[in-house]
N, CA, C and O atoms as a CHARMM CRD file, in Angstrom:
* protein
*
  284
    1    1 MET  N      0.84000  -1.17400   0.00000 PROA 1      0.00000
    2    1 MET  CA     0.00000   0.00000   0.00000 PROA 1      0.00000
    3    1 MET  C      0.88800   1.24100   0.00000 PROA 1      0.00000
    4    1 MET  O      1.92200   1.27500   0.66700 PROA 1      0.00000
    5    2 ILE  N      0.48500   2.23500  -0.73600 PROA 2      0.00000
    6    2 ILE  CA     1.23500   3.48000  -0.83700 PROA 2      0.00000
    7    2 ILE  C      0.64100   4.48900   0.13600 PROA 2      0.00000
    8    2 ILE  O     -0.57700   4.65800   0.19700 PROA 2      0.00000
    9    3 HSD  N      1.50000   5.15500   0.89400 PROA 3      0.00000
   10    3 HSD  CA     1.03300   6.20200   1.81000 PROA 3      0.00000
   11    3 HSD  C      1.34000   7.55400   1.17800 PROA 3      0.00000
   12    3 HSD  O      2.49300   7.86100   0.87300 PROA 3      0.00000
   13    4 ILE  N      0.30800   8.35000   0.98800 PROA 4      0.00000
   14    4 ILE  CA     0.47100   9.68000   0.41200 PROA 4      0.00000
   15    4 ILE  C      0.07900  10.69000   1.48600 PROA 4      0.00000
   16    4 ILE  O     -1.08200  10.74300   1.89200 PROA 4      0.00000
   17    5 PRO  N      1.04000  11.49400   1.95100 PROA 5      0.00000
   18    5 PRO  CA     0.70000  12.46200   2.99100 PROA 5      0.00000
   19    5 PRO  C     -0.16100  13.59900   2.43300 PROA 5      0.00000
   20    5 PRO  O      0.16800  14.20700   1.41500 PROA 5      0.00000
   21    6 ILE  N     -1.25800  13.86500   3.11900 PROA 6      0.00000
   22    6 ILE  CA    -2.15200  14.96000   2.73400 PROA 6      0.00000
   23    6 ILE  C     -2.16100  15.94700   3.88900 PROA 6      0.00000
   24    6 ILE  O     -2.62200  15.63800   4.98800 PROA 6      0.00000
   25    7 LYS  N     -1.64800  17.12900   3.62300 PROA 7      0.00000
   26    7 LYS  CA    -1.52800  18.11900   4.69400 PROA 7      0.00000
   27    7 LYS  C     -2.53300  19.24400   4.58300 PROA 7      0.00000
   28    7 LYS  O     -2.84300  19.90200   5.57600 PROA 7      0.00000
   29    8 THR  N     -3.04700  19.47300   3.38300 PROA 8      0.00000
   30    8 THR  CA    -4.00900  20.56300   3.20600 PROA 8      0.00000
   31    8 THR  C     -5.22100  20.06800   2.42400 PROA 8      0.00000
   32    8 THR  O     -5.18400  19.00900   1.79700 PROA 8      0.00000
   33    9 LYS  N     -6.27600  20.84000   2.47100 PROA 9      0.00000
   34    9 LYS  CA    -7.47800  20.51000   1.71300 PROA 9      0.00000
   35    9 LYS  C     -7.16900  20.52000   0.21500 PROA 9      0.00000
   36    9 LYS  O     -7.72100  19.71900  -0.54000 PROA 9      0.00000
   37   10 ASP  N     -6.30000  21.41300  -0.20700 PROA 10     0.00000
   38   10 ASP  CA    -5.90700  21.50700  -1.61300 PROA 10     0.00000
   39   10 ASP  C     -5.23200  20.21000  -2.07300 PROA 10     0.00000
   40   10 ASP  O     -5.48900  19.73100  -3.17700 PROA 10     0.00000
   41   11 ASP  N     -4.36700  19.64300  -1.21900 PROA 11     0.00000
   42   11 ASP  CA    -3.72200  18.36300  -1.53700 PROA 11     0.00000
   43   11 ASP  C     -4.76600  17.27000  -1.71200 PROA 11     0.00000
   44   11 ASP  O     -4.67800  16.46200  -2.63600 PROA 11     0.00000
   45   12 ALA  N     -5.75000  17.24700  -0.82600 PROA 12     0.00000
   46   12 ALA  CA    -6.79900  16.23800  -0.88500 PROA 12     0.00000
   47   12 ALA  C     -7.61200  16.37200  -2.17000 PROA 12     0.00000
   48   12 ALA  O     -7.93700  15.36500  -2.79900 PROA 12     0.00000
   49   13 MET  N     -7.94000  17.58600  -2.56200 PROA 13     0.00000
   50   13 MET  CA    -8.72300  17.80200  -3.77500 PROA 13     0.00000
   51   13 MET  C     -7.93600  17.39300  -5.02200 PROA 13     0.00000
   52   13 MET  O     -8.50800  16.82800  -5.95400 PROA 13     0.00000
   53   14 LYS  N     -6.63300  17.67200  -5.04700 PROA 14     0.00000
   54   14 LYS  CA    -5.80900  17.26000  -6.18200 PROA 14     0.00000
   55   14 LYS  C     -5.80000  15.74000  -6.31500 PROA 14     0.00000
   56   14 LYS  O     -5.92200  15.20200  -7.41600 PROA 14     0.00000
   57   15 LEU  N     -5.65400  15.05700  -5.18700 PROA 15     0.00000
   58   15 LEU  CA    -5.63400  13.60400  -5.19800 PROA 15     0.00000
   59   15 LEU  C     -6.98600  13.05000  -5.63000 PROA 15     0.00000
   60   15 LEU  O     -7.03800  12.11900  -6.43300 PROA 15     0.00000
   61   16 PHE  N     -8.07800  13.60200  -5.11300 PROA 16     0.00000
   62   16 PHE  CA    -9.42700  13.17500  -5.47600 PROA 16     0.00000
   63   16 PHE  C     -9.65700  13.34800  -6.97200 PROA 16     0.00000
   64   16 PHE  O    -10.17700  12.44800  -7.63100 PROA 16     0.00000
   65   17 ASN  N     -9.27000  14.50200  -7.51100 PROA 17     0.00000
   66   17 ASN  CA    -9.44700  14.77000  -8.94500 PROA 17     0.00000
   67   17 ASN  C     -8.60600  13.82900  -9.79900 PROA 17     0.00000
   68   17 ASN  O     -9.03400  13.42900 -10.88200 PROA 17     0.00000
   69   18 LEU  N     -7.42100  13.47400  -9.32900 PROA 18     0.00000
   70   18 LEU  CA    -6.57100  12.52600 -10.05400 PROA 18     0.00000
   71   18 LEU  C     -7.25800  11.16300 -10.13300 PROA 18     0.00000
   72   18 LEU  O     -7.28300  10.54500 -11.19700 PROA 18     0.00000
   73   19 PHE  N     -7.81600  10.69100  -9.01700 PROA 19     0.00000
   74   19 PHE  CA    -8.50100   9.39800  -9.02600 PROA 19     0.00000
   75   19 PHE  C     -9.72300   9.43500  -9.93000 PROA 19     0.00000
   76   19 PHE  O     -9.98400   8.46600 -10.64300 PROA 19     0.00000
   77   20 LYS  N    -10.46700  10.51500  -9.91800 PROA 20     0.00000
   78   20 LYS  CA   -11.64200  10.63300 -10.77400 PROA 20     0.00000
   79   20 LYS  C    -11.22700  10.58800 -12.24000 PROA 20     0.00000
   80   20 LYS  O    -11.87000   9.92900 -13.05600 PROA 20     0.00000
   81   21 LYS  N    -10.14400  11.29500 -12.56600 PROA 21     0.00000
   82   21 LYS  CA    -9.66000  11.32500 -13.94700 PROA 21     0.00000
   83   21 LYS  C     -9.24200   9.92200 -14.38600 PROA 21     0.00000
   84   21 LYS  O     -9.56600   9.50000 -15.49700 PROA 21     0.00000
   85   22 LYS  N     -8.52700   9.19600 -13.52500 PROA 22     0.00000
   86   22 LYS  CA    -8.08700   7.84100 -13.84900 PROA 22     0.00000
   87   22 LYS  C     -9.28300   6.91200 -14.02100 PROA 22     0.00000
   88   22 LYS  O     -9.27900   6.04800 -14.89800 PROA 22     0.00000
   89   23 GLU  N    -10.30700   7.08700 -13.18800 PROA 23     0.00000
   90   23 GLU  CA   -11.51000   6.25400 -13.28800 PROA 23     0.00000
   91   23 GLU  C    -12.18400   6.46300 -14.64200 PROA 23     0.00000
   92   23 GLU  O    -12.57900   5.49500 -15.29200 PROA 23     0.00000
   93   24 LEU  N    -12.31700   7.70700 -15.06700 PROA 24     0.00000
   94   24 LEU  CA   -12.94900   7.99500 -16.34700 PROA 24     0.00000
   95   24 LEU  C    -12.09600   7.50800 -17.51200 PROA 24     0.00000
   96   24 LEU  O    -12.62700   7.05300 -18.52500 PROA 24     0.00000
   97   25 GLU  N    -10.77100   7.60200 -17.37200 PROA 25     0.00000
   98   25 GLU  CA    -9.88600   7.07900 -18.41800 PROA 25     0.00000
   99   25 GLU  C    -10.06100   5.57300 -18.54600 PROA 25     0.00000
  100   25 GLU  O    -10.04800   5.03500 -19.65300 PROA 25     0.00000
  101   26 GLY  N    -10.22500   4.89400 -17.41700 PROA 26     0.00000
  102   26 GLY  CA   -10.44900   3.45000 -17.43600 PROA 26     0.00000
  103   26 GLY  C    -11.73700   3.09000 -18.15800 PROA 26     0.00000
  104   26 GLY  O    -11.77400   2.13400 -18.93200 PROA 26     0.00000
  105   27 LEU  N    -12.78700   3.85200 -17.90600 PROA 27     0.00000
  106   27 LEU  CA   -14.05600   3.60600 -18.59400 PROA 27     0.00000
  107   27 LEU  C    -13.91800   3.87600 -20.08900 PROA 27     0.00000
  108   27 LEU  O    -14.47100   3.14300 -20.90800 PROA 27     0.00000
  109   28 ASP  N    -13.17900   4.92900 -20.44600 PROA 28     0.00000
  110   28 ASP  CA   -12.96200   5.23200 -21.86500 PROA 28     0.00000
  111   28 ASP  C    -12.18200   4.11200 -22.56000 PROA 28     0.00000
  112   28 ASP  O    -12.48500   3.75900 -23.69900 PROA 28     0.00000
  113   29 LYS  N    -11.18100   3.55500 -21.87500 PROA 29     0.00000
  114   29 LYS  CA   -10.40400   2.44800 -22.44800 PROA 29     0.00000
  115   29 LYS  C    -11.27900   1.21600 -22.63500 PROA 29     0.00000
  116   29 LYS  O    -11.20000   0.54200 -23.66100 PROA 29     0.00000
  117   30 ALA  N    -12.11900   0.92200 -21.63100 PROA 30     0.00000
  118   30 ALA  CA   -13.01000  -0.22900 -21.73400 PROA 30     0.00000
  119   30 ALA  C    -13.98200  -0.04800 -22.89700 PROA 30     0.00000
  120   30 ALA  O    -14.29800  -1.01000 -23.59800 PROA 30     0.00000
  121   31 LEU  N    -14.45500   1.17400 -23.10300 PROA 31     0.00000
  122   31 LEU  CA   -15.34800   1.47400 -24.21500 PROA 31     0.00000
  123   31 LEU  C    -14.61800   1.28100 -25.54300 PROA 31     0.00000
  124   31 LEU  O    -15.16200   0.68100 -26.46900 PROA 31     0.00000
  125   32 ALA  N    -13.39400   1.78600 -25.63700 PROA 32     0.00000
  126   32 ALA  CA   -12.61400   1.66700 -26.86400 PROA 32     0.00000
  127   32 ALA  C    -12.29600   0.20500 -27.20300 PROA 32     0.00000
  128   32 ALA  O    -12.21900  -0.15800 -28.37600 PROA 32     0.00000
  129   33 MET  N    -12.11200  -0.62700 -26.18000 PROA 33     0.00000
  130   33 MET  CA   -11.80700  -2.03900 -26.39300 PROA 33     0.00000
  131   33 MET  C    -13.06600  -2.85900 -26.65700 PROA 33     0.00000
  132   33 MET  O    -12.98000  -4.05100 -26.95300 PROA 33     0.00000
  133   34 GLY  N    -14.22500  -2.23400 -26.55200 PROA 34     0.00000
  134   34 GLY  CA   -15.47900  -2.92800 -26.80700 PROA 34     0.00000
  135   34 GLY  C    -15.98100  -3.75200 -25.63300 PROA 34     0.00000
  136   34 GLY  O    -16.87200  -4.58600 -25.79300 PROA 34     0.00000
  137   35 MET  N    -15.41700  -3.52500 -24.45700 PROA 35     0.00000
  138   35 MET  CA   -15.81900  -4.28100 -23.27600 PROA 35     0.00000
  139   35 MET  C    -17.15800  -3.79100 -22.71800 PROA 35     0.00000
  140   35 MET  O    -17.91300  -4.55900 -22.12200 PROA 35     0.00000
  141   36 ILE  N    -17.43400  -2.51400 -22.91800 PROA 36     0.00000
  142   36 ILE  CA   -18.69900  -1.93000 -22.47000 PROA 36     0.00000
  143   36 ILE  C    -19.25400  -1.05700 -23.58700 PROA 36     0.00000
  144   36 ILE  O    -18.52400  -0.66300 -24.49600 PROA 36     0.00000
  145   37 THR  N    -20.53700  -0.76100 -23.51700 PROA 37     0.00000
  146   37 THR  CA   -21.15900   0.13900 -24.49600 PROA 37     0.00000
  147   37 THR  C    -21.17000   1.55600 -23.93500 PROA 37     0.00000
  148   37 THR  O    -20.88600   1.77400 -22.75700 PROA 37     0.00000
  149   38 GLU  N    -21.49900   2.50400 -24.78600 PROA 38     0.00000
  150   38 GLU  CA   -21.59400   3.90500 -24.35800 PROA 38     0.00000
  151   38 GLU  C    -22.63800   4.05000 -23.24800 PROA 38     0.00000
  152   38 GLU  O    -22.44000   4.78800 -22.28300 PROA 38     0.00000
  153   39 GLU  N    -23.75000   3.33200 -23.40600 PROA 39     0.00000
  154   39 GLU  CA   -24.80900   3.39000 -22.39800 PROA 39     0.00000
  155   39 GLU  C    -24.31700   2.86900 -21.04000 PROA 39     0.00000
  156   39 GLU  O    -24.61400   3.45500 -19.99900 PROA 39     0.00000
  157   40 GLU  N    -23.56700   1.77100 -21.06500 PROA 40     0.00000
  158   40 GLU  CA   -23.02800   1.20800 -19.82200 PROA 40     0.00000
  159   40 GLU  C    -22.02000   2.16400 -19.18700 PROA 40     0.00000
  160   40 GLU  O    -21.99300   2.32600 -17.96700 PROA 40     0.00000
  161   41 LYS  N    -21.20000   2.78900 -20.01300 PROA 41     0.00000
  162   41 LYS  CA   -20.21900   3.75400 -19.50200 PROA 41     0.00000
  163   41 LYS  C    -20.93300   4.88900 -18.77800 PROA 41     0.00000
  164   41 LYS  O    -20.54400   5.27100 -17.67500 PROA 41     0.00000
  165   42 LEU  N    -21.97600   5.42500 -19.40000 PROA 42     0.00000
  166   42 LEU  CA   -22.71900   6.51900 -18.77800 PROA 42     0.00000
  167   42 LEU  C    -23.42200   6.06800 -17.49600 PROA 42     0.00000
  168   42 LEU  O    -23.46300   6.80600 -16.51200 PROA 42     0.00000
  169   43 ARG  N    -23.97400   4.85300 -17.51500 PROA 43     0.00000
  170   43 ARG  CA   -24.65600   4.32900 -16.32800 PROA 43     0.00000
  171   43 ARG  C    -23.67600   4.14300 -15.16700 PROA 43     0.00000
  172   43 ARG  O    -23.98700   4.48800 -14.02800 PROA 43     0.00000
  173   44 ILE  N    -22.49300   3.59600 -15.45800 PROA 44     0.00000
  174   44 ILE  CA   -21.48000   3.38900 -14.42600 PROA 44     0.00000
  175   44 ILE  C    -21.01100   4.73200 -13.86300 PROA 44     0.00000
  176   44 ILE  O    -20.89000   4.89400 -12.64900 PROA 44     0.00000
  177   45 ALA  N    -20.74900   5.68900 -14.74900 PROA 45     0.00000
  178   45 ALA  CA   -20.29700   7.00800 -14.30400 PROA 45     0.00000
  179   45 ALA  C    -21.36300   7.68700 -13.44100 PROA 45     0.00000
  180   45 ALA  O    -21.04400   8.31000 -12.42900 PROA 45     0.00000
  181   46 ALA  N    -22.62600   7.56400 -13.84400 PROA 46     0.00000
  182   46 ALA  CA   -23.71600   8.17100 -13.06500 PROA 46     0.00000
  183   46 ALA  C    -23.86200   7.48100 -11.71300 PROA 46     0.00000
  184   46 ALA  O    -24.09100   8.14800 -10.70500 PROA 46     0.00000
  185   47 ALA  N    -23.73200   6.16400 -11.67600 PROA 47     0.00000
  186   47 ALA  CA   -23.84100   5.43000 -10.41200 PROA 47     0.00000
  187   47 ALA  C    -22.73000   5.83900  -9.44900 PROA 47     0.00000
  188   47 ALA  O    -22.97000   6.03700  -8.25800 PROA 47     0.00000
  189   48 ARG  N    -21.53100   5.96300  -9.96800 PROA 48     0.00000
  190   48 ARG  CA   -20.40500   6.36000  -9.11000 PROA 48     0.00000
  191   48 ARG  C    -20.55400   7.80400  -8.63000 PROA 48     0.00000
  192   48 ARG  O    -20.19700   8.12000  -7.49500 PROA 48     0.00000
  193   49 ALA  N    -21.07800   8.67600  -9.48500 PROA 49     0.00000
  194   49 ALA  CA   -21.30900  10.06400  -9.06700 PROA 49     0.00000
  195   49 ALA  C    -22.36700  10.11500  -7.96800 PROA 49     0.00000
  196   49 ALA  O    -22.23900  10.89700  -7.02500 PROA 49     0.00000
  197   50 THR  N    -23.40800   9.29200  -8.07700 PROA 50     0.00000
  198   50 THR  CA   -24.45000   9.23900  -7.05700 PROA 50     0.00000
  199   50 THR  C    -23.88100   8.72600  -5.74100 PROA 50     0.00000
  200   50 THR  O    -24.21100   9.24900  -4.67700 PROA 50     0.00000
  201   51 GLU  N    -23.02600   7.70300  -5.80400 PROA 51     0.00000
  202   51 GLU  CA   -22.39000   7.17500  -4.59700 PROA 51     0.00000
  203   51 GLU  C    -21.55300   8.25200  -3.92100 PROA 51     0.00000
  204   51 GLU  O    -21.59900   8.40600  -2.70000 PROA 51     0.00000
  205   52 THR  N    -20.79700   8.99000  -4.70600 PROA 52     0.00000
  206   52 THR  CA   -19.96200  10.05900  -4.16200 PROA 52     0.00000
  207   52 THR  C    -20.83000  11.12700  -3.50900 PROA 52     0.00000
  208   52 THR  O    -20.51100  11.60500  -2.42000 PROA 52     0.00000
  209   53 LEU  N    -21.92400  11.50500  -4.16700 PROA 53     0.00000
  210   53 LEU  CA   -22.83100  12.50400  -3.61100 PROA 53     0.00000
  211   53 LEU  C    -23.44700  12.00800  -2.30700 PROA 53     0.00000
  212   53 LEU  O    -23.53500  12.76600  -1.34200 PROA 53     0.00000
  213   54 ASP  N    -23.87400  10.74800  -2.26400 PROA 54     0.00000
  214   54 ASP  CA   -24.46000  10.18800  -1.04800 PROA 54     0.00000
  215   54 ASP  C    -23.46600  10.19400   0.10900 PROA 54     0.00000
  216   54 ASP  O    -23.82400  10.53400   1.23700 PROA 54     0.00000
  217   55 LYS  N    -22.21900   9.81900  -0.16900 PROA 55     0.00000
  218   55 LYS  CA   -21.19200   9.83500   0.87600 PROA 55     0.00000
  219   55 LYS  C    -20.97500  11.24800   1.39200 PROA 55     0.00000
  220   55 LYS  O    -20.84400  11.45800   2.59800 PROA 55     0.00000
  221   56 PHE  N    -20.93600  12.21300   0.48900 PROA 56     0.00000
  222   56 PHE  CA   -20.73900  13.60700   0.87900 PROA 56     0.00000
  223   56 PHE  C    -21.90400  14.10000   1.73400 PROA 56     0.00000
  224   56 PHE  O    -21.69800  14.72400   2.77600 PROA 56     0.00000
  225   57 LEU  N    -23.13200  13.81600   1.28700 PROA 57     0.00000
  226   57 LEU  CA   -24.30400  14.26800   2.03900 PROA 57     0.00000
  227   57 LEU  C    -24.38600  13.59100   3.40100 PROA 57     0.00000
  228   57 LEU  O    -24.75000  14.22500   4.39200 PROA 57     0.00000
  229   58 GLU  N    -24.05000  12.30900   3.45200 PROA 58     0.00000
  230   58 GLU  CA   -24.07100  11.58300   4.71700 PROA 58     0.00000
  231   58 GLU  C    -23.04800  12.17200   5.69100 PROA 58     0.00000
  232   58 GLU  O    -23.31200  12.30200   6.88600 PROA 58     0.00000
  233   59 LYS  N    -21.89400  12.51900   5.16500 PROA 59     0.00000
  234   59 LYS  CA   -20.84000  13.11100   5.99300 PROA 59     0.00000
  235   59 LYS  C    -21.29300  14.45500   6.56200 PROA 59     0.00000
  236   59 LYS  O    -20.93200  14.81700   7.68200 PROA 59     0.00000
  237   60 LYS  N    -22.08500  15.18900   5.78300 PROA 60     0.00000
  238   60 LYS  CA   -22.57300  16.49700   6.22100 PROA 60     0.00000
  239   60 LYS  C    -23.84200  16.39500   7.07100 PROA 60     0.00000
  240   60 LYS  O    -24.36100  17.40600   7.54400 PROA 60     0.00000
  241   61 GLY  N    -24.34100  15.16100   7.26200 PROA 61     0.00000
  242   61 GLY  CA   -25.52100  14.95900   8.08700 PROA 61     0.00000
  243   61 GLY  C    -26.82900  15.27700   7.38700 PROA 61     0.00000
  244   61 GLY  O    -27.82700  15.57500   8.04200 PROA 61     0.00000
  245   62 ARG  N    -26.83400  15.21700   6.06800 PROA 62     0.00000
  246   62 ARG  CA   -28.04100  15.49400   5.29400 PROA 62     0.00000
  247   62 ARG  C    -28.61600  14.18700   4.76000 PROA 62     0.00000
  248   62 ARG  O    -27.90100  13.18900   4.66300 PROA 62     0.00000
  249   63 PRO  N    -29.90700  14.18700   4.41200 PROA 63     0.00000
  250   63 PRO  CA   -30.48400  12.96300   3.84900 PROA 63     0.00000
  251   63 PRO  C    -29.84100  12.62900   2.50600 PROA 63     0.00000
  252   63 PRO  O    -29.34300  13.50700   1.80000 PROA 63     0.00000
  253   64 LYS  N    -29.86300  11.34400   2.17300 PROA 64     0.00000
  254   64 LYS  CA   -29.27000  10.89400   0.91200 PROA 64     0.00000
  255   64 LYS  C    -30.03700  11.44700  -0.28200 PROA 64     0.00000
  256   64 LYS  O    -31.20500  11.82600  -0.19000 PROA 64     0.00000
  257   65 HSD  N    -29.33300  11.47500  -1.39500 PROA 65     0.00000
  258   65 HSD  CA   -29.87400  11.92800  -2.67800 PROA 65     0.00000
  259   65 HSD  C    -31.02000  11.02400  -3.10000 PROA 65     0.00000
  260   65 HSD  O    -30.91200   9.80200  -2.99500 PROA 65     0.00000
  261   66 GLN  N    -32.10900  11.60000  -3.57100 PROA 66     0.00000
  262   66 GLN  CA   -33.24500  10.82700  -4.05100 PROA 66     0.00000
  263   66 GLN  C    -33.05100  10.53700  -5.53400 PROA 66     0.00000
  264   66 GLN  O    -32.88100  11.46200  -6.32800 PROA 66     0.00000
  265   67 THR  N    -33.07400   9.25800  -5.91600 PROA 67     0.00000
  266   67 THR  CA   -32.91000   8.91700  -7.32300 PROA 67     0.00000
  267   67 THR  C    -34.28400   8.74000  -7.95900 PROA 67     0.00000
  268   67 THR  O    -35.23300   8.29100  -7.31600 PROA 67     0.00000
  269   68 ALA  N    -34.36400   9.09300  -9.20200 PROA 68     0.00000
  270   68 ALA  CA   -35.63300   8.96600  -9.92600 PROA 68     0.00000
  271   68 ALA  C    -35.88200   7.49800 -10.25700 PROA 68     0.00000
  272   68 ALA  O    -34.94800   6.75200 -10.55200 PROA 68     0.00000
  273   69 ARG  N    -37.12200   7.10000 -10.20600 PROA 69     0.00000
  274   69 ARG  CA   -37.47500   5.72200 -10.53400 PROA 69     0.00000
  275   69 ARG  C    -37.59100   5.56200 -12.04000 PROA 69     0.00000
  276   69 ARG  O    -37.98300   6.48700 -12.75100 PROA 69     0.00000
  277   70 LYS  N    -37.23900   4.36200 -12.51800 PROA 70     0.00000
  278   70 LYS  CA   -37.38300   4.07700 -13.94300 PROA 70     0.00000
  279   70 LYS  C    -38.86300   3.93000 -14.27400 PROA 70     0.00000
  280   70 LYS  O    -39.63600   3.39100 -13.48200 PROA 70     0.00000
  281   71 LEU  N    -39.24600   4.40800 -15.43700 PROA 71     0.00000
  282   71 LEU  CA   -40.64600   4.28100 -15.87500 PROA 71     0.00000
  283   71 LEU  C    -40.88700   2.96400 -16.54600 PROA 71     0.00000
  284   71 LEU  O    -42.00600   2.68700 -16.97700 PROA 71     0.00000
């Protein structure tokens, strides 16, 4: 395991943005290789964004994000 010292909020945001960028690059590579479709890529990205939002809201003591139901 790699230990990365984070001393400021700015350091944390840079690291978070790097991981997000790598995650999206991974989805783009999977799409280019034909492992997933464009629809699946968008669904995965939306699911991960919702998870991130829920974690943030939970940390702030707010109710979780309400997702729309499929018709």
